[in-house]
N, CA, C and O atoms as a Tinker XYZ file with bonds, in Angstrom:
   536  protein
     1  N     16.126000    0.126000   20.698000    73     2
     2  CA    15.222000    0.481000   21.778000    64     1     3
     3  C     15.315000   -0.515000   22.918000    63     2     4     5
     4  O     14.773000   -0.264000   23.994000    81     3
     5  N     15.972000   -1.614000   22.717000    73     3     6
     6  CA    16.153000   -2.568000   23.785000    64     5     7
     7  C     15.050000   -3.603000   23.913000    63     6     8     9
     8  O     15.100000   -4.452000   24.803000    81     7
     9  N     14.067000   -3.546000   23.046000    73     7    10
    10  CA    12.979000   -4.517000   23.103000    64     9    11
    11  C     13.378000   -5.817000   22.444000    63    10    12    13
    12  O     14.444000   -5.923000   21.838000    81    11
    13  N     12.518000   -6.797000   22.568000    73    11    14
    14  CA    12.762000   -8.070000   21.910000    64    13    15
    15  C     12.120000   -8.042000   20.536000    63    14    16    17
    16  O     10.920000   -7.798000   20.412000    81    15
    17  N     12.896000   -8.286000   19.527000    73    15    18
    18  CA    12.395000   -8.254000   18.158000    64    17    19
    19  C     11.941000   -9.643000   17.753000    63    18    20    21
    20  O     12.534000  -10.643000   18.157000    81    19
    21  N     10.921000   -9.698000   16.979000    73    19    22
    22  CA    10.411000  -10.965000   16.484000    64    21    23
    23  C      9.936000  -10.776000   15.060000    63    22    24    25
    24  O      9.458000   -9.701000   14.695000    81    23
    25  N     10.065000  -11.810000   14.261000    73    23    26
    26  CA     9.541000  -11.740000   12.902000    64    25    27
    27  C      8.043000  -11.977000   12.871000    63    26    28    29
    28  O      7.413000  -11.837000   11.822000    81    27
    29  N      7.475000  -12.331000   13.995000    73    27    30
    30  CA     6.024000  -12.487000   14.090000    64    29    31
    31  C      5.418000  -11.098000   13.976000    63    30    32    33
    32  O      5.595000  -10.273000   14.873000    81    31
    33  N      4.711000  -10.825000   12.893000    73    31    34
    34  CA     4.211000   -9.471000   12.640000    64    33    35
    35  C      3.252000   -8.990000   13.718000    63    34    36    37
    36  O      2.977000   -7.792000   13.793000    81    35
    37  N      2.741000   -9.869000   14.545000    73    35    38
    38  CA     1.826000   -9.470000   15.598000    64    37    39
    39  C      2.498000   -8.769000   16.761000    63    38    40    41
    40  O      1.814000   -8.145000   17.573000    81    39
    41  N      3.824000   -8.853000   16.870000    73    39    42
    42  CA     4.506000   -8.262000   18.021000    64    41    43
    43  C      4.991000   -6.843000   17.789000    63    42    44    45
    44  O      5.419000   -6.189000   18.740000    81    43
    45  N      4.941000   -6.352000   16.582000    73    43    46
    46  CA     5.497000   -5.031000   16.305000    64    45    47
    47  C      4.527000   -4.032000   15.675000    63    46    48    49
    48  O      4.995000   -3.024000   15.145000    81    47
    49  N      3.228000   -4.240000   15.696000    73    47    50
    50  CA     2.348000   -3.320000   14.977000    64    49    51
    51  C      2.381000   -1.889000   15.510000    63    50    52    53
    52  O      2.255000   -0.949000   14.726000    81    51
    53  N      2.544000   -1.698000   16.807000    73    51    54
    54  CA     2.566000   -0.346000   17.369000    64    53    55
    55  C      3.755000    0.437000   16.819000    63    54    56    57
    56  O      3.593000    1.562000   16.345000    81    55
    57  N      4.935000   -0.147000   16.880000    73    55    58
    58  CA     6.135000    0.539000   16.397000    64    57    59
    59  C      6.034000    0.764000   14.895000    63    58    60    61
    60  O      6.343000    1.849000   14.403000    81    59
    61  N      5.607000   -0.250000   14.179000    73    59    62
    62  CA     5.480000   -0.146000   12.726000    64    61    63
    63  C      4.520000    0.994000   12.349000    63    62    64    65
    64  O      4.812000    1.785000   11.452000    81    63
    65  N      3.386000    1.071000   13.034000    73    63    66
    66  CA     2.400000    2.118000   12.746000    64    65    67
    67  C      2.945000    3.494000   13.104000    63    66    68    69
    68  O      2.733000    4.449000   12.356000    81    67
    69  N      3.631000    3.616000   14.211000    73    67    70
    70  CA     4.178000    4.912000   14.623000    64    69    71
    71  C      5.197000    5.431000   13.618000    63    70    72    73
    72  O      5.193000    6.617000   13.291000    81    71
    73  N      6.059000    4.567000   13.131000    73    71    74
    74  CA     7.069000    4.979000   12.155000    64    73    75
    75  C      6.395000    5.430000   10.861000    63    74    76    77
    76  O      6.760000    6.463000   10.299000    81    75
    77  N      5.418000    4.666000   10.387000    73    75    78
    78  CA     4.710000    5.044000    9.157000    64    77    79
    79  C      3.985000    6.367000    9.346000    63    78    80    81
    80  O      4.031000    7.229000    8.468000    81    79
    81  N      3.324000    6.537000   10.469000    73    79    82
    82  CA     2.600000    7.774000   10.748000    64    81    83
    83  C      3.550000    8.963000   10.831000    63    82    84    85
    84  O      3.256000   10.025000   10.283000    81    83
    85  N      4.674000    8.798000   11.502000    73    83    86
    86  CA     5.658000    9.882000   11.609000    64    85    87
    87  C      6.196000   10.267000   10.235000    63    86    88    89
    88  O      6.387000   11.446000    9.940000    81    87
    89  N      6.439000    9.262000    9.400000    73    87    90
    90  CA     6.923000    9.536000    8.044000    64    89    91
    91  C      5.909000   10.311000    7.223000    63    90    92    93
    92  O      6.262000   11.275000    6.543000    81    91
    93  N      4.654000    9.896000    7.281000    73    91    94
    94  CA     3.602000   10.602000    6.533000    64    93    95
    95  C      3.417000   12.013000    7.083000    63    94    96    97
    96  O      3.237000   12.959000    6.316000    81    95
    97  N      3.461000   12.162000    8.421000    73    95    98
    98  CA     3.311000   13.482000    9.033000    64    97    99
    99  C      4.452000   14.414000    8.630000    63    98   100   101
   100  O      4.268000   15.628000    8.543000    81    99
   101  N      5.628000   13.841000    8.384000    73    99   102
   102  CA     6.781000   14.629000    7.955000    64   101   103
   103  C      6.740000   14.926000    6.460000    63   102   104   105
   104  O      7.608000   15.625000    5.938000    81   103
   105  N      5.732000   14.394000    5.772000    73   103   106
   106  CA     5.582000   14.657000    4.345000    64   105   107
   107  C      6.364000   13.723000    3.442000    63   106   108   109
   108  O      6.512000   13.995000    2.251000    81   107
   109  N      6.865000   12.630000    3.989000    73   107   110
   110  CA     7.603000   11.683000    3.158000    64   109   111
   111  C      6.648000   10.924000    2.248000    63   110   112   113
   112  O      5.599000   10.460000    2.694000    81   111
   113  N      7.004000   10.799000    0.994000    73   111   114
   114  CA     6.178000   10.047000    0.050000    64   113   115
   115  C      6.531000    8.571000    0.040000    63   114   116   117
   116  O      5.699000    7.731000   -0.306000    81   115
   117  N      7.762000    8.252000    0.419000    73   115   118
   118  CA     8.230000    6.877000    0.366000    64   117   119
   119  C      8.729000    6.472000    1.753000    63   118   120   121
   120  O      9.707000    7.024000    2.258000    81   119
   121  N      8.051000    5.512000    2.355000    73   119   122
   122  CA     8.426000    5.028000    3.680000    64   121   123
   123  C      8.686000    3.535000    3.550000    63   122   124   125
   124  O      7.805000    2.771000    3.157000    81   123
   125  N      9.903000    3.131000    3.883000    73   123   126
   126  CA    10.330000    1.751000    3.671000    64   125   127
   127  C     10.418000    1.018000    5.010000    63   126   128   129
   128  O     11.066000    1.487000    5.946000    81   127
   129  N      9.763000   -0.128000    5.087000    73   127   130
   130  CA     9.791000   -0.972000    6.278000    64   129   131
   131  C     11.111000   -1.726000    6.339000    63   130   132   133
   132  O     11.759000   -1.938000    5.314000    81   131
   133  N     11.501000   -2.121000    7.520000    73   131   134
   134  CA    12.730000   -2.875000    7.718000    64   133   135
   135  C     12.664000   -4.267000    7.114000    63   134   136   137
   136  O     11.602000   -4.743000    6.712000    81   135
   137  N     13.797000   -4.890000    7.063000    73   135   138
   138  CA    13.906000   -6.218000    6.460000    64   137   139
   139  C     13.387000   -7.304000    7.388000    63   138   140   141
   140  O     13.398000   -7.164000    8.611000    81   139
   141  N     12.943000   -8.366000    6.789000    73   139   142
   142  CA    12.543000   -9.573000    7.503000    64   141   143
   143  C     13.758000  -10.501000    7.518000    63   142   144   145
   144  O     14.391000  -10.716000    6.484000    81   143
   145  N     14.073000  -11.036000    8.664000    73   143   146
   146  CA    15.261000  -11.890000    8.755000    64   145   147
   147  C     14.986000  -13.365000    8.505000    63   146   148   149
   148  O     15.913000  -14.173000    8.443000    81   147
   149  N     13.724000  -13.712000    8.363000    73   147   150
   150  CA    13.362000  -15.104000    8.075000    64   149   151
   151  C     13.441000  -15.333000    6.575000    63   150   152   153
   152  O     13.251000  -14.404000    5.789000    81   151
   153  N     13.718000  -16.552000    6.181000    73   151   154
   154  CA    13.814000  -16.867000    4.760000    64   153   155
   155  C     12.573000  -17.535000    4.193000    63   154   156   157
   156  O     12.419000  -17.612000    2.974000    81   155
   157  N     11.680000  -18.022000    5.059000    73   155   158
   158  CA    10.513000  -18.704000    4.502000    64   157   159
   159  C      9.557000  -17.694000    3.873000    63   158   160   161
   160  O      9.309000  -16.620000    4.421000    81   159
   161  N      9.034000  -18.061000    2.723000    73   159   162
   162  CA     8.205000  -17.156000    1.928000    64   161   163
   163  C      6.962000  -16.680000    2.669000    63   162   164   165
   164  O      6.567000  -15.524000    2.519000    81   163
   165  N      6.340000  -17.537000    3.460000    73   163   166
   166  CA     5.103000  -17.170000    4.157000    64   165   167
   167  C      5.342000  -16.042000    5.157000    63   166   168   169
   168  O      4.535000  -15.118000    5.249000    81   167
   169  N      6.444000  -16.108000    5.909000    73   167   170
   170  CA     6.732000  -15.052000    6.884000    64   169   171
   171  C      7.046000  -13.743000    6.187000    63   170   172   173
   172  O      6.579000  -12.684000    6.606000    81   171
   173  N      7.828000  -13.808000    5.135000    73   171   174
   174  CA     8.164000  -12.599000    4.378000    64   173   175
   175  C      6.893000  -11.975000    3.795000    63   174   176   177
   176  O      6.711000  -10.759000    3.860000    81   175
   177  N      6.027000  -12.794000    3.234000    73   175   178
   178  CA     4.777000  -12.292000    2.649000    64   177   179
   179  C      3.896000  -11.657000    3.721000    63   178   180   181
   180  O      3.325000  -10.590000    3.496000    81   179
   181  N      3.778000  -12.301000    4.888000    73   179   182
   182  CA     2.979000  -11.730000    5.984000    64   181   183
   183  C      3.556000  -10.408000    6.464000    63   182   184   185
   184  O      2.816000   -9.456000    6.712000    81   183
   185  N      4.854000  -10.348000    6.593000    73   183   186
   186  CA     5.516000   -9.131000    7.053000    64   185   187
   187  C      5.330000   -7.996000    6.048000    63   186   188   189
   188  O      5.055000   -6.860000    6.431000    81   187
   189  N      5.481000   -8.306000    4.775000    73   187   190
   190  CA     5.309000   -7.282000    3.737000    64   189   191
   191  C      3.860000   -6.813000    3.655000    63   190   192   193
   192  O      3.607000   -5.621000    3.483000    81   191
   193  N      2.917000   -7.726000    3.775000    73   191   194
   194  CA     1.498000   -7.353000    3.750000    64   193   195
   195  C      1.144000   -6.474000    4.945000    63   194   196   197
   196  O      0.382000   -5.518000    4.807000    81   195
   197  N      1.692000   -6.793000    6.112000    73   195   198
   198  CA     1.443000   -5.975000    7.302000    64   197   199
   199  C      2.035000   -4.580000    7.135000    63   198   200   201
   200  O      1.436000   -3.593000    7.563000    81   199
   201  N      3.200000   -4.497000    6.518000    73   199   202
   202  CA     3.825000   -3.192000    6.275000    64   201   203
   203  C      2.974000   -2.354000    5.320000    63   202   204   205
   204  O      2.766000   -1.162000    5.545000    81   203
   205  N      2.492000   -2.981000    4.266000    73   203   206
   206  CA     1.632000   -2.262000    3.323000    64   205   207
   207  C      0.367000   -1.778000    4.017000    63   206   208   209
   208  O     -0.059000   -0.642000    3.811000    81   207
   209  N     -0.232000   -2.628000    4.834000    73   207   210
   210  CA    -1.455000   -2.261000    5.550000    64   209   211
   211  C     -1.213000   -1.103000    6.518000    63   210   212   213
   212  O     -2.119000   -0.313000    6.780000    81   211
   213  N      0.006000   -1.003000    7.048000    73   211   214
   214  CA     0.338000    0.070000    7.987000    64   213   215
   215  C      0.659000    1.391000    7.284000    63   214   216   217
   216  O      0.793000    2.425000    7.939000    81   215
   217  N      0.782000    1.360000    5.945000    73   215   218
   218  CA     1.024000    2.591000    5.202000    64   217   219
   219  C      2.402000    2.725000    4.599000    63   218   220   221
   220  O      2.737000    3.776000    4.053000    81   219
   221  N      3.205000    1.685000    4.686000    73   219   222
   222  CA     4.529000    1.739000    4.073000    64   221   223
   223  C      4.406000    1.615000    2.560000    63   222   224   225
   224  O      3.439000    1.057000    2.042000    81   223
   225  N      5.411000    2.148000    1.862000    73   223   226
   226  CA     5.387000    2.075000    0.408000    64   225   227
   227  C      6.347000    1.023000   -0.125000    63   226   228   229
   228  O      6.409000    0.798000   -1.334000    81   227
   229  N      7.094000    0.376000    0.762000    73   227   230
   230  CA     8.009000   -0.666000    0.349000    64   229   231
   231  C      8.623000   -1.334000    1.558000    63   230   232   233
   232  O      8.324000   -0.987000    2.701000    81   231
   233  N      9.486000   -2.297000    1.288000    73   231   234
   234  CA    10.131000   -3.052000    2.362000    64   233   235
   235  C     11.539000   -3.418000    1.920000    63   234   236   237
   236  O     11.757000   -3.763000    0.758000    81   235
   237  N     12.490000   -3.347000    2.835000    73   235   238
   238  CA    13.858000   -3.762000    2.524000    64   237   239
   239  C     13.917000   -5.270000    2.366000    63   238   240   241
   240  O     13.173000   -6.010000    3.009000    81   239
   241  N     14.814000   -5.709000    1.498000    73   239   242
   242  CA    15.059000   -7.136000    1.318000    64   241   243
   243  C     16.536000   -7.387000    1.575000    63   242   244   245
   244  O     17.393000   -6.694000    1.028000    81   243
   245  N     16.834000   -8.378000    2.407000    73   243   246
   246  CA    18.235000   -8.706000    2.661000    64   245   247
   247  C     18.646000  -10.006000    1.980000    63   246   248   249
   248  O     19.786000  -10.457000    2.093000    81   247
   249  N     17.699000  -10.588000    1.278000    73   247   250
   250  CA    17.990000  -11.815000    0.537000    64   249   251
   251  C     17.209000  -11.771000   -0.773000    63   250   252   253
   252  O     16.042000  -11.381000   -0.777000    81   251
   253  N     17.826000  -12.159000   -1.876000    73   251   254
   254  CA    17.117000  -12.119000   -3.163000    64   253   255
   255  C     15.804000  -12.881000   -3.151000    63   254   256   257
   256  O     14.878000  -12.543000   -3.889000    81   255
   257  N     15.722000  -13.889000   -2.331000    73   255   258
   258  CA    14.515000  -14.706000   -2.231000    64   257   259
   259  C     13.309000  -13.874000   -1.766000    63   258   260   261
   260  O     12.170000  -14.231000   -2.065000    81   259
   261  N     13.541000  -12.786000   -1.049000    73   259   262
   262  CA    12.475000  -11.940000   -0.518000    64   261   263
   263  C     11.783000  -11.082000   -1.577000    63   262   264   265
   264  O     10.630000  -10.692000   -1.399000    81   263
   265  N     12.459000  -10.796000   -2.644000    73   263   266
   266  CA    11.993000   -9.801000   -3.614000    64   265   267
   267  C     10.610000  -10.113000   -4.185000    63   266   268   269
   268  O      9.753000   -9.230000   -4.232000    81   267
   269  N     10.383000  -11.328000   -4.611000    73   267   270
   270  CA     9.095000  -11.670000   -5.229000    64   269   271
   271  C      7.937000  -11.496000   -4.244000    63   270   272   273
   272  O      6.892000  -10.960000   -4.612000    81   271
   273  N      8.108000  -11.938000   -3.012000    73   271   274
   274  CA     7.041000  -11.812000   -2.009000    64   273   275
   275  C      6.770000  -10.342000   -1.679000    63   274   276   277
   276  O      5.620000   -9.944000   -1.492000    81   275
   277  N      7.823000   -9.549000   -1.611000    73   275   278
   278  CA     7.658000   -8.119000   -1.322000    64   277   279
   279  C      6.943000   -7.426000   -2.486000    63   278   280   281
   280  O      6.010000   -6.652000   -2.273000    81   279
   281  N      7.379000   -7.704000   -3.696000    73   279   282
   282  CA     6.710000   -7.107000   -4.867000    64   281   283
   283  C      5.232000   -7.483000   -4.904000    63   282   284   285
   284  O      4.375000   -6.637000   -5.162000    81   283
   285  N      4.943000   -8.741000   -4.648000    73   283   286
   286  CA     3.552000   -9.199000   -4.679000    64   285   287
   287  C      2.716000   -8.510000   -3.611000    63   286   288   289
   288  O      1.567000   -8.150000   -3.867000    81   287
   289  N      3.269000   -8.320000   -2.427000    73   287   290
   290  CA     2.519000   -7.695000   -1.335000    64   289   291
   291  C      2.216000   -6.231000   -1.597000    63   290   292   293
   292  O      1.167000   -5.735000   -1.184000    81   291
   293  N      3.106000   -5.536000   -2.272000    73   291   294
   294  CA     2.923000   -4.100000   -2.499000    64   293   295
   295  C      2.261000   -3.768000   -3.833000    63   294   296   297
   296  O      1.953000   -2.603000   -4.088000    81   295
   297  N      2.038000   -4.750000   -4.676000    73   295   298
   298  CA     1.383000   -4.508000   -5.958000    64   297   299
   299  C     -0.123000   -4.337000   -5.757000    63   298   300   301
   300  O     -0.745000   -5.113000   -5.032000    81   299
   301  N     -0.706000   -3.326000   -6.396000    73   299   302
   302  CA    -2.169000   -3.204000   -6.317000    64   301   303
   303  C     -2.833000   -4.441000   -6.910000    63   302   304   305
   304  O     -2.402000   -4.940000   -7.949000    81   303
   305  N     -3.867000   -4.929000   -6.260000    73   303   306
   306  CA    -4.594000   -6.095000   -6.763000    64   305   307
   307  C     -5.526000   -5.669000   -7.896000    63   306   308   309
   308  O     -5.789000   -4.482000   -8.083000    81   307
   309  N     -6.015000   -6.643000   -8.641000    73   307   310
   310  CA    -6.984000   -6.338000   -9.702000    64   309   311
   311  C     -8.231000   -5.688000   -9.109000    63   310   312   313
   312  O     -8.809000   -4.782000   -9.709000    81   311
   313  N     -8.638000   -6.149000   -7.944000    73   311   314
   314  CA    -9.797000   -5.568000   -7.269000    64   313   315
   315  C     -9.547000   -4.112000   -6.902000    63   314   316   317
   316  O    -10.425000   -3.268000   -7.082000    81   315
   317  N     -8.364000   -3.811000   -6.391000    73   315   318
   318  CA    -8.023000   -2.425000   -6.034000    64   317   319
   319  C     -7.981000   -1.533000   -7.272000    63   318   320   321
   320  O     -8.454000   -0.397000   -7.235000    81   319
   321  N     -7.423000   -2.037000   -8.353000    73   319   322
   322  CA    -7.360000   -1.268000   -9.596000    64   321   323
   323  C     -8.765000   -1.024000  -10.136000    63   322   324   325
   324  O     -9.079000    0.085000  -10.569000    81   323
   325  N     -9.607000   -2.048000  -10.115000    73   323   326
   326  CA   -10.986000   -1.896000  -10.576000    64   325   327
   327  C    -11.755000   -0.888000   -9.747000    63   326   328   329
   328  O    -12.470000   -0.044000  -10.287000    81   327
   329  N    -11.606000   -0.978000   -8.426000    73   327   330
   330  CA   -12.289000   -0.034000   -7.542000    64   329   331
   331  C    -11.771000    1.384000   -7.771000    63   330   332   333
   332  O    -12.556000    2.330000   -7.823000    81   331
   333  N    -10.460000    1.533000   -7.908000    73   331   334
   334  CA    -9.879000    2.857000   -8.139000    64   333   335
   335  C    -10.400000    3.466000   -9.442000    63   334   336   337
   336  O    -10.712000    4.656000   -9.494000    81   335
   337  N    -10.491000    2.659000  -10.478000    73   335   338
   338  CA   -11.013000    3.128000  -11.761000    64   337   339
   339  C    -12.465000    3.579000  -11.613000    63   338   340   341
   340  O    -12.856000    4.629000  -12.125000    81   339
   341  N    -13.251000    2.779000  -10.914000    73   339   342
   342  CA   -14.659000    3.115000  -10.674000    64   341   343
   343  C    -14.784000    4.412000   -9.872000    63   342   344   345
   344  O    -15.635000    5.248000  -10.175000    81   343
   345  N    -13.950000    4.582000   -8.863000    73   343   346
   346  CA   -13.972000    5.794000   -8.028000    64   345   347
   347  C    -13.663000    7.024000   -8.866000    63   346   348   349
   348  O    -14.368000    8.029000   -8.774000    81   347
   349  N    -12.627000    6.955000   -9.676000    73   347   350
   350  CA   -12.224000    8.100000  -10.504000    64   349   351
   351  C    -13.357000    8.505000  -11.448000    63   350   352   353
   352  O    -13.691000    9.685000  -11.554000    81   351
   353  N    -13.941000    7.526000  -12.126000    73   351   354
   354  CA   -15.030000    7.822000  -13.073000    64   353   355
   355  C    -16.255000    8.383000  -12.364000    63   354   356   357
   356  O    -16.827000    9.379000  -12.807000    81   355
   357  N    -16.660000    7.754000  -11.272000    73   355   358
   358  CA   -17.857000    8.203000  -10.550000    64   357   359
   359  C    -17.649000    9.582000   -9.942000    63   358   360   361
   360  O    -18.566000   10.402000   -9.936000    81   359
   361  N    -16.467000    9.840000   -9.437000    73   359   362
   362  CA   -16.213000   11.131000   -8.804000    64   361   363
   363  C    -16.155000   12.242000   -9.843000    63   362   364   365
   364  O    -16.623000   13.352000   -9.590000    81   363
   365  N    -15.590000   11.958000  -10.999000    73   363   366
   366  CA   -15.556000   12.958000  -12.075000    64   365   367
   367  C    -16.977000   13.324000  -12.495000    63   366   368   369
   368  O    -17.284000   14.496000  -12.710000    81   367
   369  N    -17.837000   12.321000  -12.609000    73   367   370
   370  CA   -19.232000   12.580000  -12.970000    64   369   371
   371  C    -19.935000   13.372000  -11.862000    63   370   372   373
   372  O    -20.718000   14.279000  -12.146000    81   371
   373  N    -19.655000   13.030000  -10.609000    73   371   374
   374  CA   -20.276000   13.739000   -9.487000    64   373   375
   375  C    -19.820000   15.195000   -9.435000    63   374   376   377
   376  O    -20.630000   16.095000   -9.215000    81   375
   377  N    -18.538000   15.422000   -9.636000    73   375   378
   378  CA   -18.021000   16.798000   -9.643000    64   377   379
   379  C    -18.660000   17.611000  -10.760000    63   378   380   381
   380  O    -19.000000   18.780000  -10.574000    81   379
   381  N    -18.820000   16.985000  -11.917000    73   379   382
   382  CA   -19.455000   17.686000  -13.044000    64   381   383
   383  C    -20.884000   18.078000  -12.701000    63   382   384   385
   384  O    -21.407000   19.069000  -13.211000    81   383
   385  N    -21.516000   17.283000  -11.823000    73   383   386
   386  CA   -22.891000   17.571000  -11.399000    64   385   387
   387  C    -22.934000   18.465000  -10.159000    63   386   388   389
   388  O    -24.011000   18.790000   -9.660000    81   387
   389  N    -21.741000   18.866000   -9.657000    73   387   390
   390  CA   -21.689000   19.765000   -8.514000    64   389   391
   391  C    -21.658000   19.098000   -7.153000    63   390   392   393
   392  O    -21.965000   19.735000   -6.145000    81   391
   393  N    -21.292000   17.817000   -7.107000    73   391   394
   394  CA   -21.226000   17.078000   -5.842000    64   393   395
   395  C    -19.787000   16.676000   -5.566000    63   394   396   397
   396  O    -19.027000   16.417000   -6.499000    81   395
   397  N    -19.402000   16.621000   -4.287000    73   395   398
   398  CA   -18.029000   16.246000   -3.950000    64   397   399
   399  C    -17.956000   15.102000   -2.948000    63   398   400   401
   400  O    -16.870000   14.772000   -2.473000    81   399
   401  N    -19.079000   14.499000   -2.621000    73   399   402
   402  CA   -19.069000   13.324000   -1.750000    64   401   403
   403  C    -20.118000   12.349000   -2.263000    63   402   404   405
   404  O    -21.295000   12.691000   -2.380000    81   403
   405  N    -19.682000   11.136000   -2.565000    73   403   406
   406  CA   -20.567000   10.130000   -3.150000    64   405   407
   407  C    -20.303000    8.781000   -2.489000    63   406   408   409
   408  O    -19.451000    8.672000   -1.608000    81   407
   409  N    -21.026000    7.768000   -2.911000    73   407   410
   410  CA   -20.715000    6.398000   -2.504000    64   409   411
   411  C    -20.454000    5.567000   -3.752000    63   410   412   413
   412  O    -21.102000    5.735000   -4.785000    81   411
   413  N    -19.492000    4.675000   -3.626000    73   411   414
   414  CA   -19.158000    3.732000   -4.688000    64   413   415
   415  C    -18.998000    2.378000   -4.009000    63   414   416   417
   416  O    -18.160000    2.211000   -3.122000    81   415
   417  N    -19.795000    1.431000   -4.427000    73   415   418
   418  CA   -19.720000    0.099000   -3.839000    64   417   419
   419  C    -19.966000    0.086000   -2.337000    63   418   420   421
   420  O    -19.384000   -0.723000   -1.615000    81   419
   421  N    -20.815000    0.972000   -1.875000    73   419   422
   422  CA   -21.145000    1.026000   -0.458000    64   421   423
   423  C    -20.129000    1.769000    0.391000    63   422   424   425
   424  O    -20.261000    1.812000    1.614000    81   423
   425  N    -19.117000    2.354000   -0.238000    73   423   426
   426  CA   -18.089000    3.110000    0.491000    64   425   427
   427  C    -18.237000    4.600000    0.221000    63   426   428   429
   428  O    -18.476000    5.017000   -0.912000    81   427
   429  N    -18.095000    5.390000    1.267000    73   427   430
   430  CA   -18.119000    6.849000    1.115000    64   429   431
   431  C    -16.851000    7.276000    0.369000    63   430   432   433
   432  O    -15.749000    6.825000    0.682000    81   431
   433  N    -17.028000    8.139000   -0.608000    73   431   434
   434  CA   -15.908000    8.612000   -1.414000    64   433   435
   435  C    -15.881000   10.131000   -1.366000    63   434   436   437
   436  O    -16.890000   10.792000   -1.613000    81   435
   437  N    -14.707000   10.676000   -1.042000    73   435   438
   438  CA   -14.495000   12.116000   -1.107000    64   437   439
   439  C    -13.108000   12.346000   -1.706000    63   438   440   441
   440  O    -12.498000   11.422000   -2.245000    81   439
   441  N    -12.618000   13.573000   -1.609000    73   439   442
   442  CA   -11.342000   13.894000   -2.255000    64   441   443
   443  C    -10.182000   13.023000   -1.775000    63   442   444   445
   444  O     -9.331000   12.638000   -2.576000    81   443
   445  N    -10.136000   12.709000   -0.485000    73   443   446
   446  CA    -9.039000   11.879000    0.028000    64   445   447
   447  C     -9.029000   10.509000   -0.630000    63   446   448   449
   448  O     -7.963000    9.976000   -0.937000    81   447
   449  N    -10.213000    9.932000   -0.849000    73   447   450
   450  CA   -10.284000    8.622000   -1.476000    64   449   451
   451  C     -9.922000    8.697000   -2.957000    63   450   452   453
   452  O     -9.383000    7.744000   -3.520000    81   451
   453  N    -10.220000    9.830000   -3.581000    73   451   454
   454  CA    -9.862000   10.012000   -4.984000    64   453   455
   455  C     -8.341000   10.109000   -5.122000    63   454   456   457
   456  O     -7.764000    9.551000   -6.055000    81   455
   457  N     -7.699000   10.813000   -4.202000    73   455   458
   458  CA    -6.232000   10.889000   -4.210000    64   457   459
   459  C     -5.644000    9.484000   -4.090000    63   458   460   461
   460  O     -4.704000    9.141000   -4.807000    81   459
   461  N     -6.185000    8.682000   -3.197000    73   459   462
   462  CA    -5.707000    7.314000   -3.035000    64   461   463
   463  C     -5.973000    6.488000   -4.290000    63   462   464   465
   464  O     -5.119000    5.700000   -4.697000    81   463
   465  N     -7.134000    6.653000   -4.906000    73   463   466
   466  CA    -7.449000    5.923000   -6.135000    64   465   467
   467  C     -6.460000    6.279000   -7.243000    63   466   468   469
   468  O     -6.017000    5.406000   -7.990000    81   467
   469  N     -6.121000    7.545000   -7.346000    73   467   470
   470  CA    -5.128000    7.966000   -8.355000    64   469   471
   471  C     -3.765000    7.344000   -8.073000    63   470   472   473
   472  O     -3.050000    6.952000   -8.996000    81   471
   473  N     -3.408000    7.255000   -6.791000    73   471   474
   474  CA    -2.135000    6.643000   -6.410000    64   473   475
   475  C     -2.121000    5.160000   -6.791000    63   474   476   477
   476  O     -1.115000    4.664000   -7.299000    81   475
   477  N     -3.214000    4.457000   -6.555000    73   475   478
   478  CA    -3.316000    3.033000   -6.895000    64   477   479
   479  C     -3.146000    2.848000   -8.408000    63   478   480   481
   480  O     -2.406000    1.969000   -8.850000    81   479
   481  N     -3.827000    3.672000   -9.186000    73   479   482
   482  CA    -3.718000    3.545000  -10.646000    64   481   483
   483  C     -2.326000    3.903000  -11.137000    63   482   484   485
   484  O     -1.809000    3.257000  -12.048000    81   483
   485  N     -1.711000    4.922000  -10.549000    73   483   486
   486  CA    -0.349000    5.298000  -10.942000    64   485   487
   487  C      0.628000    4.163000  -10.637000    63   486   488   489
   488  O      1.501000    3.856000  -11.449000    81   487
   489  N      0.482000    3.543000   -9.471000    73   487   490
   490  CA     1.349000    2.423000   -9.099000    64   489   491
   491  C      1.121000    1.241000  -10.041000    63   490   492   493
   492  O      2.083000    0.613000  -10.484000    81   491
   493  N     -0.121000    0.936000  -10.346000    73   491   494
   494  CA    -0.413000   -0.170000  -11.262000    64   493   495
   495  C      0.170000    0.110000  -12.644000    63   494   496   497
   496  O      0.741000   -0.784000  -13.270000    81   495
   497  N      0.030000    1.344000  -13.123000    73   495   498
   498  CA     0.579000    1.705000  -14.436000    64   497   499
   499  C      2.101000    1.648000  -14.436000    63   498   500   501
   500  O      2.701000    1.188000  -15.407000    81   499
   501  N      2.732000    2.110000  -13.360000    73   499   502
   502  CA     4.193000    2.069000  -13.275000    64   501   503
   503  C      4.689000    0.626000  -13.277000    63   502   504   505
   504  O      5.676000    0.303000  -13.938000    81   503
   505  N      4.004000   -0.237000  -12.537000    73   503   506
   506  CA     4.408000   -1.651000  -12.499000    64   505   507
   507  C      4.237000   -2.295000  -13.866000    63   506   508   509
   508  O      5.082000   -3.082000  -14.293000    81   507
   509  N      3.138000   -1.963000  -14.561000    73   507   510
   510  CA     2.916000   -2.511000  -15.902000    64   509   511
   511  C      4.001000   -2.068000  -16.867000    63   510   512   513
   512  O      4.471000   -2.853000  -17.690000    81   511
   513  N      4.395000   -0.802000  -16.759000    73   511   514
   514  CA     5.454000   -0.287000  -17.636000    64   513   515
   515  C      6.776000   -0.972000  -17.384000    63   514   516   517
   516  O      7.497000   -1.307000  -18.323000    81   515
   517  N      7.107000   -1.187000  -16.089000    73   515   518
   518  CA     8.372000   -1.837000  -15.740000    64   517   519
   519  C      8.389000   -3.298000  -16.169000    63   518   520   521
   520  O      9.422000   -3.829000  -16.575000    81   519
   521  N      7.231000   -3.936000  -16.072000    73   519   522
   522  CA     7.152000   -5.362000  -16.370000    64   521   523
   523  C      6.810000   -5.630000  -17.833000    63   522   524   525
   524  O      6.856000   -6.771000  -18.292000    81   523
   525  N      6.469000   -4.570000  -18.557000    73   523   526
   526  CA     6.127000   -4.727000  -19.966000    64   525   527
   527  C      4.809000   -5.411000  -20.217000    63   526   528   529
   528  O      4.607000   -6.025000  -21.265000    81   527
   529  N      3.888000   -5.303000  -19.233000    73   527   530
   530  CA     2.565000   -5.910000  -19.408000    64   529   531
   531  C      1.546000   -4.833000  -19.683000    63   530   532   533
   532  O      1.730000   -3.685000  -19.279000    81   531
   533  N      0.470000   -5.186000  -20.365000    73   531   534
   534  CA    -0.557000   -4.181000  -20.669000    64   533   535
   535  C     -1.363000   -3.770000  -19.448000    63   534   536
   536  O     -2.260000   -2.933000  -19.554000    81   535
C-alpha cells in the first residue's frame, strides 16, 4: 500500500481491524495476522495480543523464538475459560426457564455471547488435548 510499516502495534490498528472484519464478513473461520519482524519477546507478545483483540485467530511466525509468545497470546486465559463455563451453564438454565437474555458477572449475555463462550471452551479443550494437560 506504500505506507510506512512499524512493529509498534499502535500504528496499524485501522488496517489490522479492517482485514479481520473483512475476513469475518467473508465467513472465514481462521484469520491469520502477519508476522512480526522484531525478535524481542515483548514486541512479539504485544503484536500477538493486539491481533487477538482485533479478532484474528492466529499470527504468522518467521522465527522459532516467536512461537511461545504467539501461543500464549492466543490461548484462552483461566478467567476466560471460567467465564465461558459460567455463561454456558447460566444460559442453559435460562433457556430451560424460557429466557434468552441474561446477565452473568454484570455482563449482558445472549446467543452471540454463548457462541463465543463455546468457542473459548473448544479452543481451551483443543489446546489441552494437544499439550496433554487436563
